[in-house]
N, C-alpha and C positions, 0 to 999 in steps of 0.2 A: 371654555368654547374646544370643543373635539374636532379634532382632525380625522378626517377618513382619507384613507388612502386605496385607489384603488391597485387591481395585482398586475397591470402594466408599470405604474410610477414605483411601485414597490420593488419589482424585478428591474426598474432603469435603475434605483437608487442600489440597488442591492450588488448591481454588475459594476457601477464606479468604485463603490466601495470595495471591490475585491480586487479592480484594476489598480488603486490606488495603494492598496496594501501590496500587492504584487510589484509594486515600481519600489514602494521604501523600502518592502524587506525581499527584496529579489532572493537574497542568499536561503532566506527561511524556506521559501518556498522551489526554489533550486532543489534543495535536499529531500522536499516534502515528494518531490514529482521523481525525484532521484530514487527514493526507498521505494516508493507506489511500481515504478518499472521494474525494480531489481525484485518486488515481490511476485509481480507476474511472471517475469522471465522465469523465478524457483516454482514457480507453481506449474508453468507449462514445462518445464524439464523434468519436472516428477509425473505428470500424467505422460509426457512422450516416454518418460525412462520405467515405468510401470509395466511390466510383462506378466508377472505371474502375481500369485497371492501375495498379502502382506505377510513379513516374517515378523515372529515375535520379539519381544524385548529383551529376552531371558536368550535367545539362540545369538541379537546381534551385541551384547555383552559378553556372552562367551566367545564369542568370534575376536572380540577387542580384546579381551582377557589375555588369549594365546599369544596374539601378536605381541603383548606390553613383554611377556615371560620371555 
């Protein structure tokens, strides 16, 4: 016998599963959300800080090498 699940029931089941997982694996979801927020913050900082053309990789390494010496 085949079961046909409509879109609404599927959405409801997925929501229940996600809520149960979030409750039982709270630390993992906390880390995932924290990582996502950090990535968004980094992307926003890059966008805000970009004022000129990109600098070549060679220029960056030459500056870093000169600071080490």
